[in-house]
C-alpha positions, 0 to 999 in steps of 0.5 A: 850145090849148097851155097854159103857165105864167106867174109872177105875184105875189099878196098873201096878205092881200087877194089883189091880183095884180101881175106883179112882187114889191112890198114893199108891197101898193098895195091893202091897204098891207100889207108883205111880203105878196107870194108868187110863184105859177105859174098855168096860161094857155092860148096860142092862135093864129089858125092854131089857130083857123082849124083849129078853124073847119074842123072845126066850122062855125058855122050861122046861122039866122033868129030865126023858125026857132027853136022854143021849146016850153013843156015845155022848161022844168022846173018846180020845183014852187014857184010863186014860184020858177018865176015868178022863173025865167020859168016854170021852169028852162031846160034847159042853163041856169045859175042863180046863187042869191044872198042874205044868209048864213043867209037859207035858200039851202041849204034852198031849193035842197034843197026844189027837189031834193026836188020835182024828184026826186019828179017823176021827175028825176035830181038830183045835189046837190053840197055843199062846205059840209056833210057827208052826215050834215048834209044828211041831218039837214036833209032829214029835217026837210023830209019824204020824199025819192025815191031819184032824188036823189044826194049828193056832197061834193066841192070839186074841180071836175075830180072834179065834172065827171067825176062829172056826165059819168058820172052824167048827171043831169038837174039839178045843184045846187052848194052853194056855188060859192065853195068849189069849186077848180080844180087848174090854179090852184096850191093856194096861190092857192085862198083868195085866188082865191076872195076876189077873185072872189066877195068873200065875207065868210065862207068856209065849207069842209068840214073833216071828215066831220061838221063845218063850219068857218066861217072869216072870209076874213082868218083861217085857220091859215096867217095864224095860223101867220104871226102867231105866227112874227112874235110869236116872231121866227121868220124862217126857214120851215124852222124851222116844222113843221106836221102836217095832215089836212084842208081847213082845214089847207091854208093852214098846210101851205103856210106851214110850212117842214116840213109833213106830211100824215097817211096818212088826210089828204084829198087837198088836204092831201096836195097842200099838204104837202111830206111825207106820213107813210107810217104812220098813228097818233100814233106817226108824228107823234112819230117825225117830231118825234124825228127833227127834234129828234134825240132 
């Protein structure tokens, strides 16, 4: 399938989508909040579908000929969870675990990883909310873990897919899905797209190696910078300078007319910034400010 670009307009306040720019958002009633973005779309054709059909013909079978063995389910070792799952995890299935914030979803999933790895399964635990040290501290309170449990802190779906294809684990746990993003969708759409799809009250993102930011979906550095400019009467984005290095700086870097990512910044921040500083250290930031202020 060929992929192309189409232009859509998203409300920065609520994530509402329109095919053309509007002065007022019909969903949240806010003014001048629409931004233009280009998103990737797939364009298929009947001829392409026909060619694909020639290469891979679908096979029809009878219901009675399908064999389902009891050992095709992977038991988690937690009796109540196995009962809810109908006897265990079906191989090749996707299980979505939901619940109120703080109810213990992450702890439950880590317990499942502990039991499965003890049973000899290769388990990959992917976190977009906690750092490796935070996961380790929580795991230490739960007892011993085997060496067949692997950890990955990542939010890029493409990198996660590559890791899964390379490691080939028996079980993959992603905590949590609303922190993931796809590079085919422009960076500016990330937070709003997540809000529209998942509707969460709280957005949790890994903002560094040793801490996690808990941010209300209507808050963030980008919105704060926008409100500050409105309060100070700054109407030109080119008059706004911002420096960032991590995921929680992305919205701010996108909002500023002159945005800089430091050399050691995460890739998400570098992609959002217009410029990347070549040399590390505080002097590089000062040099940029001197250049802008012509000191």
